[in-house]
N, C-alpha and C positions, 0 to 999 in steps of 0.2 A: 389333539398332543404335537408337543413342539415336540424332536428332539435333541434341536442343535441348536442352536445363537450363536453364527457364524460374524465375527468382528472386522468391519473394513472398514480402516481408517481417513480413508479415502470418500467413505459414500455414509459421514455423521452424522446428518438428515434419515435414513432410513433403519432401520431394528431391520436381520437378517436372516431368514432364519434357511431350515435346511431342509422343516418337513413339519406341515401342520394340517391344520382339517381346512383353516377357513381364515384368511389372512384379513375376510373379514371382521370376524367374530370377535382376533386376536385386537387386532385396533378399538373396537368395540369393548370391550374389556382393560382395558387402558386411559380406556374414559370413564368407564364404570369406578374404577380406580385414582382415579386422581392422578395420570400421569401417562397422559395423552399431552399430546403438544403443535398447535396451529401448523403448522406447514413437513411433517416428518411422517412418513409412511413405512410398511409393514409393507415387506416381502421377501417371497418365498418360491421357493428351488423345486420345494415339490407339495400338491397342494391333494390333501384328499377328499375333503369334502363342497370345494367351492362354487358361490352362491354363485346364479344366475337370475333374468328375467323371471316372472312367472316361473317360480317354481325347480325351475331347471339346473339341473349342476353345472360347475366348471369347471373340470379334470386335466392336468398335464402333465407329462414327464417332467425328464429334469431337463433344465436350460432350453428347454423349447419354449416355452411364455414366458409374459409379464405377468406376473399375479402378486399383482397392489394393491395393497388399499392404502389411501389417501390421507391426513389427519381434518378438518378443518374442518376454523372458527369462523363463523359465518358473521362474523358482525354490522358490515354493509347490510346485506340479506334482509330484506324485512317475508316472516314466514310465506307470502302470496309473491315469491320471487324462487317455490324451488325449481322454474322448471330452465327456469335464466341459471339456475347453478347448473346445471345437469347441459341445456347449451353451451359450455362458455368451458364446462370440461369436455364436449363429444371435439370441440373447435381446437384448440389443446392436445388434443391423444389423433386428434386428424395430422395435426400441423405438421410434428414429430412424425407421424408412419409416412406422409405422404411427403417426407423432404428425402428420405432415405429408395421411398419405392420409388419417388418420380414416378407416378400414374398415376389415373382414376380414380383420387383416394374421395370418398363423399358419407355423411355421414344419411342415417337411414332411420329418420322417423322409432323412434326415441330415440334410440343411446348406443342407435350400435355403430362402430367404421366400415365400413364396405371398400373393398379396394375390386378392383375390374370385374366388377358386379357380384364378386366372395367378401361372406366376415372374413374379414382380416381385425378386429377386437370388440369388446361388447362392456360398458359400464354400468356402475351397479352400486345406485348413492343408497345409505341408508340415515336418518336421521334421530338425533338429539333434542327431543322439546321440551322446555317443562309449560307446562298450558302452550299463551302462544309465544314464547321466549322460544329464541332457537338457539339451539346450544354450542352445539358441534356437529358436524355430517364428514359419514364414513364413503372414501368414495371409492372404491373400488373396480380395478380394472384390470379387466383375463386377454390381452392381445400377442398374436400370433406371431411366433416372433424365426426357429427356426425349424417348424416341422415340417418335417420330408415325405410325407399322408396324412393322413386324416383317417378317421374309424368313419367308416360311407355309414355312420348313425347322424355324421356332421355335416349337415346338409350345408351343402358351396360357401365352405371355409376355404383363407386359404392367409399363406403364414410371408412373411418377407424374406423367409428365404428363397421358395418358389419363385417370388417377384423379382426377384435381381441378384438369387444363384450362390450368396455366403453366407457361411454361417458370420450370423451376430453375437455380439457378452448386452445379454442380460440383464445387466444390473445396470450397464454402462445405457443400456440405450433406457433401463424406469426412472433413473435418478432426471438423463432428462426431459423423461416424457413427465419428474414429478415436479420439478423444478417450473415448466411451463404452465401445471395446470395451477399452482399455488400465483405463478406471477401477473397470471390471466388474471384471481380469483385476486387480491389483493389488489388490481387496476378497477377495479371493479368498482363504478358508483352510479347510482341511479338514472343519470343519465343518461347511462352509456345500453341501457339497456338500448334502446330502439335498433344501433348497429350493433347489439352482436347476434340479434337475432336476425337481421339484414343477412350477417353474413351468416349466420348457421341457414338464410334456406338460401342462400347462395349454396350452398355448400348437399343440397337437398338430393337422396336421391332418387332417379324416378320422377326428379321435381320437370311439371307438363306431361307426365308420361302415364295413359292407360294404365292401374293395376288392377287386378283381383286381390277380393280381402277377404275373412271369413269373419262373420259377426254372428253366435248363436248359430253352427251348423248352417250357415247358408253365407252361400258368394254370393257377393256384388260387385262389380263393377266401372271404377271413377278414375274420375287425373287426376295425382298430385300437384295443388295448390302451392301451399304453405303452411308450417308451422303458424303458432301461434304465439303470443307471451305467455298465457297462461299451459301452453304443450302440449294444444291440439293439434291433427294437421286438418287442416283445410281444404274439404277434394269436391270436382264436379262431376255427379252422373247427372240422374236427369231435373234435381236441383244440389245450389254447392249445401256443403253439409260438414259440419267440424264432427271430428271422431275425436272419441278418448280413447286410452290407451289404455286395457284393459281388457275393451269392449271390441275389437278389434285385435285380428291377428295378419299381415304381409302372407296370400299364397303367390311366390314366386315355385 
């Protein structure tokens, strides 16, 4: 349910809503109704049923987080390039967050942003396909900005305010992040895939460290090596192995 649409001339590429269930749902509705514009975004001050990976919810109070979904027309991407879109988005969010945090900001495979060892942001991309045609992508971003503290159920989280001691304008930062995401996607070409993955792996969380994972209710430890273009995480335990997202979870 949308309670109020707030118009900000300065942010003409962002549809700003006071309260909504999910910005991803709203962006998907715009696509379905033929009203979507590449590079535009839906931003909410309050989100009541936000989506996270693996079915988790993302809730926030007003002006605490960036709750935004950016609409993308992935014309330069092939269907098999879905992880490259995740990587490009993660790099864009990491770049802007670290610009202000000026701290150890990394990408936790596949699509979380961690700063100082704690979760600062999450990304959820939902795609619209017709057969093998990739029509649209909705890039949902939830970024911790002004929280002073977190619910005890939120494990290992951190906000930009906790890091810097400053209060931030969430809409201003959201527009900067939207611009960085769109610019990075618009500059993509198939020849840049390797450099994108090199950059992603440069900032890979826990790279060359031993990490514990959970798989089918059993835990195992392995050294994190790199992520592949197809979205696998290469780890080394007794043997080298490629992990698929969805079949394992981190134990931190």
